[in-house]
C-alpha positions as CSV (number, residue, x, y, z in Angstrom):
1,M,0.0,14.6,33.4
2,S,-2.8,14.1,30.9
3,H,-2.5,15.3,27.3
4,P,-5.1,17.4,25.6
5,P,-7.1,15.5,23.0
6,F,-5.5,15.4,19.6
7,V,-8.7,16.6,17.9
8,P,-11.9,18.0,19.5
9,A,-14.6,15.4,20.4
10,D,-17.0,17.0,18.0
11,F,-14.6,17.1,15.0
12,V,-15.6,14.9,12.2
13,V,-12.4,13.4,10.9
14,P,-12.2,13.5,7.1
15,R,-12.3,10.0,5.5
16,E,-11.0,11.1,2.1
17,L,-9.1,13.7,0.2
18,A,-9.3,13.4,-3.6
19,T,-7.5,15.2,-6.4
20,G,-7.3,14.3,-10.1
21,R,-4.1,12.4,-9.5
22,F,-4.6,10.6,-6.2
23,R,-6.9,10.1,-3.3
24,L,-6.3,9.5,0.4
25,E,-8.2,6.9,2.4
26,P,-7.6,5.7,5.9
27,L,-4.8,3.1,6.0
28,A,-6.2,-0.3,6.9
29,P,-5.0,-3.9,7.2
30,D,-6.5,-4.6,3.8
31,H,-3.8,-2.3,2.3
32,N,-1.1,-4.6,3.7
33,V,0.3,-6.2,0.5
34,A,0.1,-3.0,-1.6
35,D,1.5,-0.8,1.2
36,H,4.3,-3.3,1.8
37,A,5.2,-3.4,-1.9
38,A,5.0,0.4,-2.1
39,W,7.5,1.3,0.7
40,T,9.8,-1.7,0.3
41,S,10.4,-0.7,-3.3
42,S,11.4,2.8,-2.3
43,I,13.3,2.6,1.0
44,T,16.2,4.8,-0.1
45,H,13.8,7.3,-1.8
46,I,11.6,7.6,1.3
47,R,14.5,8.0,3.7
48,A,15.6,11.0,1.5
49,T,12.2,12.6,1.5
50,P,11.8,15.7,3.6
51,G,10.8,14.8,7.2
52,Y,12.4,11.4,7.2
53,A,16.1,12.2,7.7
54,G,17.5,10.5,10.8
55,R,14.1,8.9,11.7
56,G,15.1,5.3,11.0
57,W,12.0,4.6,9.0
58,P,11.6,2.9,6.8
59,P,14.0,0.2,8.1
60,E,16.7,-0.4,5.7
61,A,16.3,-4.2,6.1
62,G,12.5,-3.9,5.5
63,M,9.9,-5.8,7.4
64,T,8.0,-9.0,6.7
65,L,4.4,-8.8,5.5
66,E,3.3,-9.9,9.0
67,E,5.3,-7.2,10.7
68,N,3.8,-4.7,8.3
69,L,0.3,-5.9,9.0
70,G,0.9,-5.3,12.7
71,D,2.0,-1.8,11.9
72,L,-1.1,-1.2,9.8
73,R,-3.3,-2.5,12.5
74,G,-1.7,-0.1,15.0
75,H,-2.3,2.8,12.6
76,A,-6.0,1.7,12.1
77,Q,-6.4,1.6,15.9
78,D,-4.9,5.1,16.3
79,F,-7.4,6.3,13.7
80,E,-10.3,4.6,15.5
81,R,-9.2,6.1,18.8
82,R,-8.6,9.5,17.2
83,T,-5.0,9.6,18.5
84,G,-3.4,9.7,15.0
85,F,-4.5,9.6,11.4
86,T,-2.7,7.6,8.7
87,Y,-3.9,7.6,5.1
88,S,-2.9,5.5,2.1
89,V,-2.3,7.5,-1.0
90,I,-4.1,5.7,-3.9
91,G,-3.1,6.6,-7.4
92,I,-5.7,7.7,-9.9
93,P,-6.6,6.1,-12.3
94,D,-4.7,2.9,-11.5
95,G,-5.9,2.4,-7.8
96,E,-2.4,1.4,-6.6
97,V,-1.0,2.4,-3.3
98,V,1.6,5.0,-4.1
99,G,2.3,6.5,-0.7
100,C,1.2,7.4,2.8
101,V,0.3,10.4,4.9
102,Y,0.7,10.4,8.7
103,I,-1.0,13.1,10.9
104,Y,0.0,12.7,14.6
105,P,0.4,14.8,17.7
106,V,3.8,16.3,18.3
107,R,5.4,13.8,20.7
108,D,8.8,15.4,21.6
109,G,7.8,19.0,22.2
110,H,8.5,20.1,18.7
111,G,7.7,18.9,15.2
112,G,10.6,20.2,13.2
113,T,9.1,22.7,10.8
114,G,6.0,24.4,12.0
115,T,4.3,27.2,10.1
116,E,5.3,29.7,12.8
117,P,8.9,29.6,13.9
118,D,8.4,30.0,17.6
119,A,5.1,28.1,17.9
120,V,4.9,24.5,19.1
121,P,2.8,22.8,16.4
122,D,-0.5,21.1,17.1
123,A,0.3,18.3,14.7
124,T,3.3,16.8,12.9
125,V,2.7,15.5,9.4
126,R,4.9,13.3,7.2
127,S,4.2,11.9,3.7
128,W,6.0,9.8,1.2
129,V,5.4,8.5,-2.3
130,R,7.0,5.6,-4.1
131,A,10.2,6.3,-6.1
132,D,8.5,5.5,-9.3
133,R,5.8,8.1,-8.5
134,A,8.2,10.8,-7.2
135,E,6.5,13.4,-9.3
136,L,3.5,13.2,-6.9
137,D,5.5,14.3,-3.9
138,L,5.0,18.1,-4.3
139,P,1.4,17.8,-5.4
140,L,0.7,15.5,-2.4
141,Y,2.4,17.9,0.0
142,E,0.5,20.9,-1.4
143,A,-2.9,19.1,-1.3
144,V,-2.4,17.9,2.2
145,R,-1.1,21.2,3.5
146,D,-4.1,23.0,2.0
147,W,-6.5,20.3,3.3
148,L,-5.1,20.6,6.8
149,A,-5.5,24.4,6.8
150,A,-9.1,24.2,5.4
151,D,-10.6,21.2,7.0
152,W,-8.7,20.3,10.2
153,P,-8.7,22.0,13.6
154,F,-5.0,22.6,13.9
155,R,-3.6,26.1,14.3
156,T,0.0,25.1,13.4
157,V,1.4,22.0,11.7
158,A,4.9,20.8,11.3
159,Y,5.2,19.4,7.8
160,A,8.6,19.5,6.0
161,A,8.3,21.7,3.0
162,R,9.0,20.5,-0.5
163,Q,11.0,22.2,-3.3
164,A,9.4,22.8,-6.7
């Protein structure tokens, strides 16, 4: 059984989302050291972020830089193949990696929290920010939610809501 394409062939995938506090850019191997530092400093915080409960990521024991690089290469290949889209969240004005956003097809028949209760979402989205930048979680969620509605071809998205 073949799966429908994740995004239409003629869809131009956005390369950036920018706000006054952060910007998103495609996650790439050159983010390795900063990405690794970001999530390994915040494992408990990320695992408590909506959408991550019971998922086993990030691993409590962490990963080596080389293992993380392999993971980043996989995400970059997914982006190139248009099978999933992962973005680094870059803080403004410091330019530090402060989080990540993952946009992928629903793999298990449901995504958890779609915008319509009985609809199977077109995409599942997760995001996290470092513990020391936790105040960005809600603004990131709101910006990504609005960006997906305005600029992406999805009818419904599963993206765990945040509390104000």
